[in-house]
C-alpha positions as CSV (number, residue, x, y, z in Angstrom):
1,M,-27.1,-26.5,-3.9
2,R,-25.3,-27.0,-7.1
3,I,-22.4,-24.9,-7.9
4,E,-22.3,-24.0,-11.7
5,G,-19.7,-25.3,-13.5
6,E,-20.4,-28.8,-12.0
7,S,-20.5,-31.7,-14.7
8,E,-24.0,-31.7,-16.3
9,T,-24.2,-35.6,-15.5
10,N,-24.3,-34.6,-11.9
11,M,-27.3,-32.2,-12.2
12,T,-30.6,-33.8,-11.3
13,E,-33.7,-32.7,-13.0
14,A,-34.9,-31.2,-10.1
15,S,-31.8,-29.1,-9.3
16,A,-32.0,-28.0,-13.0
17,K,-35.2,-26.2,-12.1
18,E,-34.0,-24.8,-9.0
19,P,-33.3,-21.1,-9.1
20,L,-29.8,-19.8,-10.5
21,V,-28.4,-16.9,-8.3
22,L,-25.0,-14.9,-9.2
23,F,-23.5,-12.8,-7.0
24,M,-21.5,-9.5,-7.9
25,P,-19.1,-8.4,-8.0
26,S,-17.3,-11.9,-7.0
27,G,-19.0,-13.3,-10.0
28,K,-19.9,-16.9,-8.0
29,R,-23.1,-18.7,-8.7
30,G,-25.0,-21.4,-7.9
31,R,-28.5,-23.1,-8.0
32,F,-30.5,-23.4,-4.7
33,P,-33.8,-24.4,-3.7
34,V,-36.8,-22.0,-3.7
35,G,-36.9,-20.8,-0.2
36,T,-33.4,-20.5,0.6
37,P,-32.4,-17.2,2.5
38,V,-30.1,-15.2,0.3
39,L,-27.5,-15.2,3.0
40,E,-27.1,-18.9,3.5
41,A,-26.8,-19.0,-0.4
42,A,-23.8,-16.8,-0.1
43,R,-22.0,-18.6,2.5
44,K,-22.5,-21.7,0.8
45,L,-20.6,-20.2,-2.4
46,G,-18.0,-18.5,-0.2
47,V,-19.1,-15.4,-1.1
48,Y,-18.3,-12.9,2.2
49,V,-21.6,-11.2,3.3
50,E,-21.5,-9.9,7.1
51,S,-24.0,-10.9,9.8
52,V,-23.5,-9.8,13.2
53,C,-26.8,-10.9,14.7
54,G,-26.9,-14.4,13.3
55,G,-29.9,-14.0,11.2
56,R,-32.1,-12.0,13.5
57,A,-32.4,-9.0,11.2
58,T,-31.5,-6.6,13.9
59,C,-27.8,-5.7,12.9
60,G,-28.3,-4.6,9.3
61,R,-24.9,-5.6,7.8
62,C,-25.8,-8.3,5.8
63,Q,-27.7,-5.9,3.2
64,I,-27.7,-6.8,-0.4
65,E,-29.1,-5.6,-3.7
66,V,-31.5,-7.4,-6.4
67,Q,-30.3,-6.2,-10.2
68,E,-33.0,-6.4,-12.2
69,G,-32.9,-7.1,-16.1
70,N,-32.1,-9.4,-18.7
71,F,-28.4,-10.7,-18.1
72,A,-27.6,-12.3,-21.6
73,K,-24.3,-12.6,-20.6
74,H,-25.0,-15.0,-17.4
75,K,-28.4,-16.1,-18.8
76,I,-30.2,-14.9,-16.2
77,V,-33.2,-12.8,-16.0
78,S,-33.1,-11.3,-12.7
79,S,-36.2,-9.6,-10.8
80,N,-37.4,-8.3,-7.7
81,D,-40.4,-10.7,-8.1
82,H,-38.1,-13.5,-8.0
83,I,-37.1,-12.4,-4.1
84,S,-39.6,-12.9,-1.4
85,A,-41.4,-9.7,-0.2
86,R,-40.1,-7.8,2.9
87,G,-41.1,-9.7,6.1
88,P,-41.8,-8.4,9.4
89,K,-38.3,-8.6,10.5
90,E,-36.9,-6.1,7.8
91,E,-40.2,-4.1,8.4
92,R,-39.1,-3.5,11.9
93,Y,-35.7,-2.8,11.1
94,D,-36.8,-0.4,8.5
95,K,-38.8,1.3,11.1
96,V,-35.9,1.2,13.7
97,R,-32.7,1.8,11.6
98,G,-34.0,2.6,8.3
99,L,-33.6,0.4,5.1
100,P,-33.2,1.9,1.8
101,E,-35.7,1.0,-0.9
102,N,-33.7,-0.7,-3.0
103,R,-31.8,-3.0,-0.2
104,R,-33.0,-6.1,1.3
105,L,-31.5,-8.0,4.5
106,S,-30.2,-11.2,3.0
107,C,-30.8,-13.0,6.4
108,S,-34.4,-12.6,5.5
109,A,-35.1,-12.4,2.0
110,L,-36.0,-15.7,0.5
111,I,-34.6,-16.7,-3.1
112,Q,-38.2,-17.4,-5.4
113,G,-36.4,-17.3,-8.7
114,D,-33.1,-16.5,-10.9
115,L,-31.2,-13.6,-9.4
116,V,-28.4,-11.7,-9.7
117,I,-27.5,-10.4,-6.4
118,D,-25.2,-7.2,-5.6
119,V,-22.9,-7.4,-2.4
120,P,-22.3,-3.3,-1.9
121,Q,-18.7,-3.1,-0.8
122,D,-19.8,0.2,0.8
123,T,-22.7,-1.0,3.2
124,V,-23.5,1.9,5.3
125,V,-24.5,1.0,8.6
126,N,-23.0,3.8,10.6
127,A,-23.2,6.6,7.9
128,Q,-21.5,9.2,10.1
129,V,-18.3,7.5,10.5
130,V,-17.7,7.4,6.5
131,R,-15.1,10.0,5.5
132,K,-13.4,9.1,2.5
133,A,-11.7,5.9,0.2
134,A,-7.9,6.0,0.2
135,T,-8.0,3.6,-2.8
136,D,-10.6,2.8,-5.5
137,R,-9.6,-0.8,-5.2
138,V,-12.5,-3.2,-4.5
139,I,-11.1,-5.7,-2.0
140,E,-13.5,-8.7,-1.3
141,R,-13.8,-8.9,2.6
142,N,-12.6,-11.9,4.5
143,A,-11.5,-10.4,7.6
144,A,-9.7,-12.0,10.4
145,V,-12.4,-10.7,13.0
146,Q,-16.0,-11.7,12.8
147,L,-18.7,-10.2,15.5
148,C,-21.0,-13.0,16.6
149,Y,-24.6,-11.9,18.8
150,V,-25.8,-14.8,20.4
151,E,-28.4,-15.3,23.3
152,V,-26.8,-17.5,26.1
153,D,-28.8,-19.8,28.5
154,E,-29.4,-18.5,31.7
155,P,-27.5,-20.4,35.0
156,D,-29.2,-23.7,35.6
157,M,-28.8,-25.4,39.3
158,H,-29.2,-28.7,37.5
159,K,-27.1,-27.9,34.9
160,P,-23.8,-26.6,36.6
161,L,-21.9,-25.3,33.2
162,G,-19.9,-22.2,33.6
163,D,-21.0,-19.0,32.4
164,L,-18.1,-18.7,29.7
165,D,-18.8,-22.6,28.9
166,R,-22.5,-21.7,27.9
167,L,-21.3,-19.2,25.8
168,K,-18.8,-21.2,23.8
169,V,-21.6,-23.6,23.3
170,M,-24.5,-20.9,21.8
171,L,-21.2,-19.6,19.6
172,E,-20.9,-23.1,18.3
173,K,-24.6,-23.8,17.9
174,D,-25.3,-20.5,16.1
175,W,-22.4,-19.7,14.4
176,G,-20.2,-23.0,13.9
177,W,-17.3,-22.0,16.4
178,K,-15.5,-24.9,18.0
179,D,-12.7,-25.4,20.1
180,L,-12.8,-21.7,21.1
181,L,-9.9,-20.1,23.2
182,I,-10.7,-16.9,24.9
183,A,-8.1,-13.9,25.5
184,P,-7.1,-14.3,29.3
185,H,-8.1,-10.6,29.9
186,L,-11.7,-11.5,29.0
187,I,-12.2,-14.4,31.5
188,P,-13.0,-11.9,34.7
189,Q,-15.4,-10.1,32.8
190,V,-17.5,-12.6,31.2
191,Q,-20.1,-12.9,34.2
192,S,-20.7,-9.1,34.5
193,I,-20.9,-8.6,30.7
194,L,-23.4,-11.5,30.2
195,R,-25.7,-10.0,33.1
196,K,-25.4,-6.5,31.8
197,G,-26.8,-7.7,28.1
198,N,-29.2,-9.5,30.1
199,W,-27.8,-12.9,28.5
200,G,-27.4,-11.3,25.0
201,V,-23.8,-10.4,24.1
202,T,-21.7,-10.2,21.0
203,A,-18.4,-11.9,21.0
204,A,-15.3,-10.6,18.5
205,I,-13.9,-13.9,17.1
206,H,-10.5,-13.7,15.5
207,R,-9.3,-16.4,13.4
208,D,-6.6,-16.1,11.0
209,M,-5.0,-19.2,9.9
210,D,-7.1,-22.2,9.3
211,S,-4.9,-24.6,11.2
212,S,-4.8,-22.2,14.5
213,R,-7.8,-22.1,17.1
214,P,-10.0,-19.1,16.9
215,F,-9.9,-16.7,19.8
216,I,-12.6,-14.7,21.4
217,V,-10.9,-11.6,21.7
218,G,-13.9,-8.9,22.6
219,L,-17.1,-9.4,24.3
220,W,-20.0,-6.9,25.0
221,P,-23.4,-6.8,26.3
222,G,-25.9,-6.4,23.7
223,L,-25.6,-6.0,19.9
224,K,-22.3,-4.6,19.2
225,N,-22.3,-3.4,15.4
226,E,-18.8,-2.3,14.5
227,A,-15.5,-3.1,14.7
228,Y,-12.3,-1.5,13.2
229,G,-9.0,-2.5,12.0
230,I,-5.5,-0.6,11.2
231,A,-3.4,-0.9,8.3
232,C,-0.1,1.0,8.6
233,D,3.3,1.5,6.8
234,I,5.9,2.5,8.7
235,G,8.6,4.1,6.4
236,S,12.0,5.3,7.2
237,T,10.8,8.8,6.5
238,T,6.9,8.7,7.1
239,I,4.2,6.6,8.7
240,A,1.3,6.4,7.1
241,M,-2.2,4.8,8.3
242,H,-5.7,3.8,7.5
243,L,-8.2,3.2,10.0
244,V,-10.9,0.6,8.3
245,S,-14.3,-0.8,9.3
246,L,-13.7,-4.6,9.2
247,L,-17.5,-4.9,8.6
248,S,-17.9,-2.9,5.5
249,G,-14.4,-2.4,4.3
250,R,-14.8,1.6,4.3
251,I,-11.9,3.5,5.1
252,V,-13.0,6.0,8.0
253,G,-10.0,7.6,8.7
254,S,-6.5,8.1,6.7
255,S,-3.2,10.1,7.8
256,G,0.6,10.0,8.2
257,T,3.4,11.7,10.0
258,S,7.2,12.2,9.9
259,N,9.0,8.8,11.5
260,P,10.5,10.4,14.9
261,Q,13.4,8.2,14.4
262,I,14.6,10.7,11.9
263,R,16.3,12.5,14.8
264,F,18.4,9.5,15.5
265,G,19.4,9.2,11.8
266,E,18.7,10.4,8.3
267,D,19.0,7.0,6.4
268,L,18.6,3.5,7.6
269,M,22.4,2.7,8.0
270,S,22.6,5.6,10.1
271,R,20.1,4.4,12.4
272,V,21.8,0.7,12.9
273,S,25.2,2.6,13.5
274,Y,23.1,4.8,16.4
275,V,22.1,1.7,17.9
276,M,25.4,-0.1,18.0
277,M,27.1,2.9,19.3
278,N,24.3,4.0,22.1
279,P,23.6,0.9,24.6
280,D,20.1,2.4,24.6
281,G,19.6,3.2,21.2
282,R,17.5,0.3,20.2
283,E,15.1,1.1,23.1
284,A,14.8,4.7,22.5
285,M,13.9,4.2,18.7
286,T,11.3,1.5,19.4
287,K,9.8,3.8,22.0
288,A,9.6,6.5,19.5
289,V,8.3,4.8,16.6
290,R,5.5,3.1,19.0
291,E,4.7,6.4,20.2
292,A,4.4,7.9,17.0
293,V,1.8,4.9,16.2
294,N,-0.3,5.5,19.4
295,G,-0.5,9.4,18.3
296,L,-1.3,8.3,14.5
297,I,-3.8,6.2,15.6
298,G,-5.4,8.9,18.1
299,K,-5.4,11.2,15.0
300,V,-7.5,8.8,12.4
301,C,-9.9,7.7,15.4
302,A,-10.5,11.4,16.1
303,E,-11.1,11.9,12.0
304,G,-13.5,9.0,12.0
305,E,-15.2,9.6,15.2
306,V,-14.0,6.0,16.6
307,D,-13.1,4.7,20.0
308,R,-9.7,3.7,19.6
309,H,-10.7,0.6,21.8
310,D,-13.0,-0.8,19.1
311,I,-10.1,-1.5,17.0
312,L,-9.4,-5.1,17.0
313,D,-7.1,-6.3,14.3
314,M,-4.0,-4.6,12.8
315,V,-1.4,-5.0,10.0
316,F,1.8,-3.3,9.5
317,V,4.3,-3.4,6.8
318,A,7.9,-1.9,6.9
319,N,11.3,-2.1,5.5
320,P,13.5,-4.7,7.6
321,I,15.0,-2.2,9.8
322,M,12.1,-0.3,10.4
323,H,9.9,-3.8,11.0
324,H,13.0,-4.8,13.6
325,L,13.1,-1.4,15.6
326,F,8.9,-1.5,15.7
327,L,9.3,-5.0,16.8
328,G,12.1,-4.1,19.3
329,I,14.6,-6.5,17.7
330,D,18.1,-5.5,17.5
331,P,18.8,-4.0,14.1
332,T,22.7,-4.5,14.1
333,E,22.9,-7.7,11.9
334,L,21.0,-6.0,8.9
335,G,23.9,-3.1,9.0
336,Q,26.6,-5.8,7.8
337,A,27.0,-8.6,5.4
338,P,25.4,-11.2,5.1
339,F,22.3,-8.7,6.2
340,A,20.7,-11.3,8.4
341,L,16.9,-11.0,9.2
342,A,16.2,-12.1,12.9
343,V,13.1,-13.3,11.5
344,S,11.7,-13.0,8.0
345,G,8.4,-14.6,8.1
346,A,4.9,-13.3,9.0
347,L,4.3,-12.7,12.9
348,Q,1.2,-12.4,14.9
349,Y,1.1,-10.5,18.5
350,W,-1.0,-9.2,21.0
351,A,-1.1,-5.5,20.0
352,H,-0.7,-4.6,23.8
353,E,2.2,-6.5,24.0
354,L,4.3,-4.0,21.5
355,D,2.5,-1.0,23.9
356,I,-0.2,-0.1,21.2
357,E,-3.1,1.4,23.0
358,V,-6.2,-0.1,21.3
359,N,-8.5,-2.8,22.5
360,R,-6.8,-4.9,24.5
361,G,-7.6,-8.3,22.9
362,A,-6.4,-6.4,19.5
363,R,-4.3,-8.9,17.2
364,L,-1.3,-7.4,15.2
365,Y,0.1,-9.2,12.3
366,T,3.1,-8.3,10.4
367,L,3.6,-9.2,6.4
368,P,6.8,-11.4,5.9
369,C,10.2,-9.8,4.7
370,I,11.4,-10.6,1.3
371,A,15.2,-10.3,2.3
372,G,17.7,-8.5,4.4
373,H,17.0,-5.1,2.5
374,V,13.7,-6.0,0.8
375,G,11.2,-6.0,3.6
376,A,7.7,-6.3,4.6
377,D,6.9,-3.1,2.7
378,A,8.1,-4.7,-0.8
379,A,6.0,-7.6,0.2
380,G,2.8,-5.4,0.4
381,A,3.5,-3.9,-2.7
382,T,3.9,-7.0,-4.5
383,L,0.8,-8.4,-3.3
384,A,-1.0,-4.9,-4.5
385,E,0.1,-5.0,-7.6
386,G,0.3,-8.9,-8.1
387,P,3.4,-9.3,-10.8
388,Y,3.2,-13.2,-10.0
389,R,-0.6,-12.9,-11.1
390,Q,0.2,-11.9,-14.7
391,D,1.6,-12.9,-17.7
392,R,3.2,-9.6,-18.8
393,M,7.0,-8.7,-17.2
394,M,6.1,-6.1,-14.7
395,L,8.8,-4.2,-12.7
396,L,7.9,-3.0,-9.7
397,V,10.1,0.0,-7.9
398,D,9.7,2.0,-4.7
399,V,12.2,4.7,-4.8
400,G,13.6,5.6,-1.5
401,T,16.8,6.1,0.7
402,N,17.1,2.4,-0.2
403,A,15.2,1.3,-3.5
404,E,13.4,-1.9,-3.4
405,I,13.1,-3.7,-6.9
406,V,10.7,-6.4,-7.8
407,L,10.8,-8.1,-11.3
408,G,8.6,-10.7,-12.4
409,N,5.3,-12.5,-13.7
410,R,3.4,-15.5,-13.1
411,Q,6.5,-17.6,-13.9
412,R,9.1,-16.2,-11.8
413,V,9.8,-13.3,-9.5
414,V,12.9,-11.7,-8.6
415,A,13.8,-9.0,-6.1
416,A,16.6,-6.9,-4.8
417,S,17.7,-3.8,-3.1
418,S,19.8,-0.8,-4.7
419,P,21.3,1.7,-2.1
420,T,20.5,4.8,-3.9
421,G,20.9,7.1,-0.9
422,P,19.0,10.3,0.2
423,A,19.5,12.4,-3.3
424,F,16.2,11.8,-4.5
425,E,14.4,12.7,-1.6
426,G,16.5,16.3,-1.5
427,A,19.4,15.4,0.9
428,E,23.1,15.8,-0.9
429,I,21.5,18.4,-3.0
430,S,22.8,22.2,-2.5
431,S,19.4,23.5,-2.6
432,G,17.4,20.0,-1.8
433,Q,14.9,19.6,0.5
434,R,11.8,17.6,1.4
435,A,8.1,18.3,-0.6
436,A,6.7,21.0,1.3
437,P,5.0,24.1,0.6
438,G,7.9,26.5,-1.1
439,A,9.7,23.6,-3.1
440,I,10.0,23.5,-6.4
441,E,8.2,20.4,-7.7
442,R,8.3,20.9,-11.7
443,V,10.8,22.5,-14.0
444,R,10.8,23.1,-17.7
445,I,13.8,24.5,-19.6
446,D,13.5,26.3,-23.0
447,P,16.3,24.7,-25.4
448,V,16.8,28.0,-27.1
449,T,17.2,30.5,-24.4
450,L,17.6,28.0,-21.5
451,E,15.3,30.1,-19.5
452,P,13.5,28.0,-16.8
453,K,10.1,28.3,-15.7
454,F,9.0,26.0,-12.4
455,R,6.0,25.1,-10.3
456,V,6.3,25.5,-6.5
457,I,4.2,23.4,-3.9
458,G,1.5,25.3,-2.7
459,V,1.4,27.5,-5.6
460,E,-0.9,27.0,-8.7
461,K,0.6,29.3,-11.3
462,W,4.2,28.5,-13.2
463,S,6.8,30.9,-12.3
464,D,6.2,32.4,-15.9
465,E,2.6,33.2,-15.5
466,E,1.2,36.4,-14.5
467,G,0.6,36.6,-10.6
468,F,3.0,34.0,-9.6
469,A,5.0,36.3,-7.3
470,E,1.8,37.4,-5.6
471,Q,0.8,33.7,-4.9
472,A,4.4,32.6,-4.1
473,A,4.7,35.3,-1.4
474,S,3.2,33.5,1.3
475,V,5.4,30.3,0.8
476,G,8.4,31.7,-0.7
477,V,10.6,29.6,-3.3
478,T,12.8,27.9,-0.8
479,G,14.3,24.7,-2.4
480,I,13.8,22.0,-5.0
481,C,12.2,18.6,-4.0
482,G,12.7,14.9,-5.5
483,S,10.4,15.4,-8.3
484,A,12.0,18.3,-9.5
485,I,15.6,17.4,-9.1
486,I,14.9,14.6,-11.5
487,E,13.2,16.9,-13.8
488,V,15.7,19.6,-13.8
489,V,18.7,17.4,-14.5
490,A,16.6,15.9,-17.2
491,E,15.9,19.1,-18.8
492,M,19.3,20.3,-18.4
493,Y,20.4,17.2,-20.6
494,L,17.6,17.8,-23.3
495,A,18.3,21.5,-23.6
496,G,22.4,20.6,-24.1
497,V,23.2,22.2,-20.8
498,I,25.1,19.1,-19.9
499,S,26.2,15.9,-21.7
500,E,25.6,12.4,-21.5
501,D,28.1,12.0,-19.1
502,G,26.5,14.6,-16.8
503,V,29.1,17.6,-17.5
504,V,28.1,21.1,-17.1
505,D,29.2,22.6,-20.4
506,G,30.9,25.8,-19.4
507,A,30.8,26.9,-23.2
508,M,26.8,27.3,-22.8
509,A,27.9,30.5,-20.6
510,E,28.5,32.6,-23.6
511,K,25.0,31.5,-24.4
512,S,23.2,32.5,-21.1
513,P,24.0,34.2,-17.9
514,R,22.2,31.0,-16.2
515,I,25.3,29.1,-16.5
516,L,27.4,30.3,-13.8
517,Q,31.2,29.5,-13.0
518,N,32.3,28.1,-9.9
519,G,35.8,27.7,-10.0
520,R,36.7,24.7,-12.4
521,T,33.2,23.8,-12.6
522,F,29.9,25.3,-13.4
523,S,26.4,25.3,-12.1
524,Y,22.9,26.2,-13.5
525,L,21.1,29.1,-11.9
526,L,17.2,28.0,-11.4
527,H,16.1,30.8,-9.5
528,D,17.4,34.1,-8.3
529,G,15.5,35.4,-5.4
530,E,15.6,35.8,-1.7
531,Q,17.0,32.2,-2.0
532,R,19.4,31.6,-4.8
533,I,18.9,28.1,-6.2
534,T,21.3,26.5,-8.3
535,V,22.0,23.2,-9.4
536,T,25.6,22.5,-9.2
537,Q,28.2,19.6,-10.9
538,N,28.1,18.2,-7.4
539,D,24.0,18.0,-7.5
540,I,24.0,16.3,-10.9
541,R,26.9,13.7,-9.9
542,A,25.1,12.9,-6.6
543,I,21.8,12.4,-8.8
544,Q,23.9,10.3,-11.5
545,L,25.2,8.1,-8.4
546,A,21.9,7.5,-7.0
547,K,20.1,6.8,-10.6
548,S,22.9,4.8,-11.8
549,A,22.5,2.4,-8.5
550,L,18.8,1.8,-9.3
551,Y,19.1,1.1,-12.9
552,A,22.3,-1.3,-12.3
553,G,20.2,-3.1,-10.0
554,I,16.9,-3.3,-12.3
555,K,19.4,-4.4,-15.1
556,L,20.8,-7.4,-12.9
557,L,17.0,-8.6,-12.4
558,M,16.4,-8.5,-16.1
559,E,19.6,-10.5,-16.7
560,K,18.7,-12.7,-13.9
561,Q,14.9,-13.0,-15.7
562,G,16.9,-13.2,-19.0
563,V,14.9,-10.3,-20.6
564,D,15.9,-7.2,-22.5
565,H,13.2,-5.0,-21.7
566,V,9.8,-5.0,-19.4
567,D,6.2,-4.5,-20.3
568,T,5.1,-2.2,-17.5
569,I,6.3,-0.4,-14.9
570,R,5.0,0.5,-11.2
571,F,6.5,3.3,-9.3
572,A,5.4,2.5,-5.7
573,G,5.9,4.9,-2.6
574,A,5.0,8.6,-1.8
575,F,8.0,9.8,-4.1
576,G,7.1,7.6,-7.3
577,S,3.5,9.1,-7.1
578,F,4.9,12.5,-8.5
579,I,7.9,11.2,-10.6
580,D,6.8,12.1,-14.3
581,P,7.5,8.9,-16.0
582,K,8.9,10.6,-19.1
583,Y,11.8,12.6,-17.3
584,A,12.6,9.4,-15.1
585,M,13.0,7.9,-18.4
586,V,15.3,10.5,-19.8
587,L,17.4,10.4,-16.8
588,G,18.0,6.8,-17.2
589,L,16.3,5.8,-13.8
590,I,14.1,3.2,-15.4
591,P,14.8,1.1,-18.4
592,D,12.8,2.0,-21.8
593,C,9.2,1.0,-21.8
594,N,6.0,2.3,-23.5
595,L,5.4,5.6,-21.7
596,D,1.4,4.3,-21.5
597,E,2.7,1.3,-19.5
598,V,4.6,3.4,-16.8
599,K,2.5,4.2,-14.0
600,A,2.4,5.7,-10.4
601,V,0.6,3.4,-8.1
602,G,1.1,5.5,-4.7
603,N,1.5,3.7,-1.4
604,A,1.2,0.1,-2.7
605,A,2.9,-1.2,0.4
606,G,0.0,0.3,2.1
607,T,-2.4,-1.1,0.1
608,G,-0.9,-4.5,0.6
609,A,-1.5,-3.7,4.2
610,L,-5.1,-2.8,3.7
611,M,-5.7,-5.8,1.5
612,A,-4.2,-8.2,4.2
613,L,-6.2,-6.6,6.8
614,L,-9.9,-6.8,5.1
615,N,-9.0,-10.4,3.9
616,R,-7.0,-12.9,5.7
617,D,-6.9,-14.9,2.3
618,H,-4.2,-12.3,1.0
619,R,-2.0,-13.1,4.0
620,R,-1.7,-16.8,2.9
621,E,-1.2,-15.5,-0.8
622,I,1.6,-13.2,0.2
623,E,3.4,-15.7,2.7
624,K,3.2,-18.3,-0.2
625,T,4.5,-15.7,-2.5
626,V,7.3,-14.7,-0.8
627,A,8.5,-17.9,-0.4
628,H,9.2,-18.3,-3.8
629,I,10.6,-14.6,-4.9
630,E,14.1,-15.1,-5.5
631,K,16.6,-12.6,-4.1
632,I,19.5,-11.2,-5.7
633,E,22.2,-9.5,-3.8
634,T,23.5,-6.8,-5.8
635,A,26.9,-6.5,-4.3
636,L,27.8,-10.0,-4.8
637,E,27.2,-9.8,-8.6
638,P,30.5,-9.3,-10.5
639,N,28.8,-7.5,-13.4
640,F,27.1,-4.9,-11.2
641,Q,30.1,-2.5,-11.6
642,Q,30.0,-2.3,-15.1
643,L,26.0,-1.8,-15.2
644,F,26.5,0.8,-12.8
645,V,29.2,2.7,-14.8
646,N,27.0,2.2,-18.0
647,A,24.2,3.7,-16.3
648,M,26.0,6.7,-15.5
649,A,25.2,8.1,-18.9
650,M,21.9,9.8,-19.8
651,P,19.8,7.7,-20.4
652,N,22.6,5.1,-20.6
653,K,25.7,4.3,-22.4
654,V,24.8,1.5,-24.2
655,D,21.1,0.6,-23.9
656,P,18.9,2.0,-26.2
657,F,15.7,3.7,-25.2
658,P,13.4,3.3,-28.7
659,E,10.1,3.9,-26.8
660,L,11.5,6.7,-25.3
661,A,12.7,8.2,-28.6
662,K,9.1,8.1,-30.1
663,V,8.3,10.9,-27.7
664,V,11.4,13.1,-26.8
665,A,13.9,14.2,-29.2
666,L,16.9,13.0,-27.3
667,P,20.0,15.5,-28.1
668,E,23.0,14.7,-30.1
669,R,25.8,12.8,-27.8
670,K,28.0,15.6,-26.3
671,V,30.7,14.2,-24.4
672,L,32.7,16.8,-22.4
673,A,36.0,16.2,-20.8
674,D,36.3,15.8,-16.9
675,D,38.4,18.6,-15.4
676,G,39.0,18.3,-11.9
677,G,38.4,14.7,-10.9
678,G,35.1,14.3,-12.5
679,E,34.1,17.7,-11.4
680,G,33.5,18.7,-14.8
681,G,35.0,21.4,-16.9
682,G,34.6,23.8,-20.0
683,R,36.3,22.1,-22.9
684,R,34.1,19.9,-25.3
685,R,34.2,17.3,-28.3
686,R,31.4,15.8,-30.1
687,R,30.7,12.7,-31.4
688,S,27.7,11.9,-33.9
689,R,25.0,9.6,-31.9
690,E,26.1,6.0,-32.6
């Protein structure tokens, strides 16, 4: 076999005549002698093609497709005539299980000429368990778990080798596994399983790091044709989970649930305080989150029609405090300087050691934490978005109670956390609530009349459209959620209702009855119904404090990188998915950037967990990357306070926003006198925009 790209002087005349085979989507290619099985060619090139039965053409996992045509870019003419015809094994499989006309079993198909081979990332063997894809990302598979079918020699009085030892001999002979360990709980079951399978069994081999010895973690009589894994993100508010086929890479179930630890404290620091003040606080919160995880596993398994005992591998990400509580570690040290992690590196467990109800041999892996308040979730998002894999300067922001910020490119990556508080999630806001049916999620204000219109979760129409009242009657208009809080404050600024310093202009009361006086301050009436929804001066201050903390943290990282702008911005997290980039920039939540380069990436932390689950190489990748990420502690930076003060203005007191100005008409600067200790007043003065 010759891999393309080797020196031409190393290519013999014979190898030049050997067929050229290109595997897609990996793009790996090489030359192989005529008659080489496609599966063997794939393995020699390091292309991941699943096989359970060891080339017996019984599992159907190694399906491939031949692409026909002249691929000029690759200088290959590929045809089904360049691969052997279907043989007896494939015909037998087709009769028993069914094989689509355009599919071949790579263990039986032999190379006869140049080929372009497509390795389907969605090979369907047990189609009934396929439900949906939670991400459109193609993840090259190299799972830590491999299923291996072997036929073990029967006992022989003249060869007194134990049943387990003969099993290991066949696993080495057929699959190349050497020096195997076995999960202790399986040892008493080996003999009965071998006899039940008439000496044909499927072993699940778990190998994560190349330096570690592989483990037999599961054993079944006969051919076992499926194994599953869990990718889970434990957030302070929500737990999100994917159930995935480790063999096909398909997501067969996805779900989420509220983190039950909320009853112990709304934010992270209050949960640390609960641990400090209650002797059994840590145990109670650990038990609560593990029970929630077990409940969620039951939910995704029911959705995918999967037995939870077929789950053999798990990958978890979480912020540092959730990480510690899930693992049963006291998080007290994370509540005070220097915010010391008990452990920062990646960890491996037997899942049952953490009371997770799956296969007893299942392994559980946690991504590394970056620092005391930049956790494994930020590492997962970094793996998913890959700022370290590109030349452009990428800003990755996960907006939550504690915002996690990563900034960098392939040259250098820096990270920080910023205590934004719960305002963006609706807490500390007079009419705030979590995103749920009835919550206002979008807001627009007419700059002339100051009349608003809004969208409500669960209602298709805008509030100014005919039929809105009828549709909204079922869910009501109950409050305002995080995405709308950002929009309404930004819209109030654009309409001139508030100054750049966030003071509600009382003089506007003459222009609109929407401006209400509350003692020495003013508020804006967004909705006057069964539930009266207003935006008060204190609400605006809470948003200013939150956005200033985030922006100041971002600016610190930009200073560390020596840049005055970023090339691309990614919003991660559930909340980030609903933020309108334009309004986030008007508010001054993020720095100026081409709006086309500002995108929401959903639960990037969960995507990172999924990548680490389906490809163990990604585990090594993020472990290596995290070791080189520089953590900046914002509280220790002398410039943080000034950056924070500058960021209180909208969009910012000193930073220009030329890209934003191309798409939004920013209002003339209007600074109103504070009256009443920062609560805003009615007097105003103007100055021209500098």
